[in-house]
N, C-alpha and C positions, 0 to 999 in steps of 0.2 A: 477653250472648248473641252468639255469633259468627254472622255472616251471610255469604252467598255472593251475589255479583253475577251475575245472569243476563243475557246479551246475546242479541240476535236479529239475524239478517241478513235477515229477512223471510220465511224459510222454516223455520229451525230455531232451537231454543233451546240455548245453550251457555254454558260458563264459559271464561274465558281465564285459566288458572292462573298464568301467568308475567307477567301484566300487573296493575298496580294498577287500582283502580276506574275512574278517569277515563281512564287511558292506553289502555284497551281500546276506547274509543269511536272510531269512524272514520266521520265523516259522509260522506266521499268514497266509502267503500265500503258505505254504508248499514248500518253496524253500530252499533246503539244499545243502551242499557241497557233491558232489558225489565222487570226487577224485582229486588228483593233479598229473599231467603228465608233461613230458618235452614238450618244445615248438615244437620239432620235432614230437612227438606223437600226439599233438593237431592238427598240420597241417595235418597229415595223417588221423586223425579222421574226420576233416573238409572236406577233399577231398573225403572221402568215404561217406559223408552225415550223419555221426553219430553225428556230433557236429556243433552247430550254434554259431557264434560270435554275441553278442548283444552289440551295442554301444548306448550310451545315458543314461540319468537318468530320473527317474520319479517314479510313483506309480507302484510297481512290481505286483500289483493285475492284471494288464493287461496281464502278461505273466504267470500267475499261472494256472496250471492244463490244459494247452492246448498243442496240438502237434504243435510245431513251424515250420514255413516255411519261406523262404526268403521274405522280404518286410518290411513294417513299421507298427508298432502297437503303438499307442499313441506317446510318445516321444522316442520310441526305434526303432532303425534300425537293422534289423536282416539280417545277411549275411551268 
């Protein structure tokens, strides 16, 4: 079964699609792993608005400690 790693910044739940499981963690920016769920559960959470997909790489300080919404922040595309 394929799983998706869900991260939290203290305010929002999100995936980091361009990072591997452990590379997405940034203790300096308070981004930690929240849970691992199945792909189907992640899709359901996204359709309910509980989960954001983040594409791109860059300095994760731009997504630290904020409530995420769709759009673009620095080099990150939030869907």
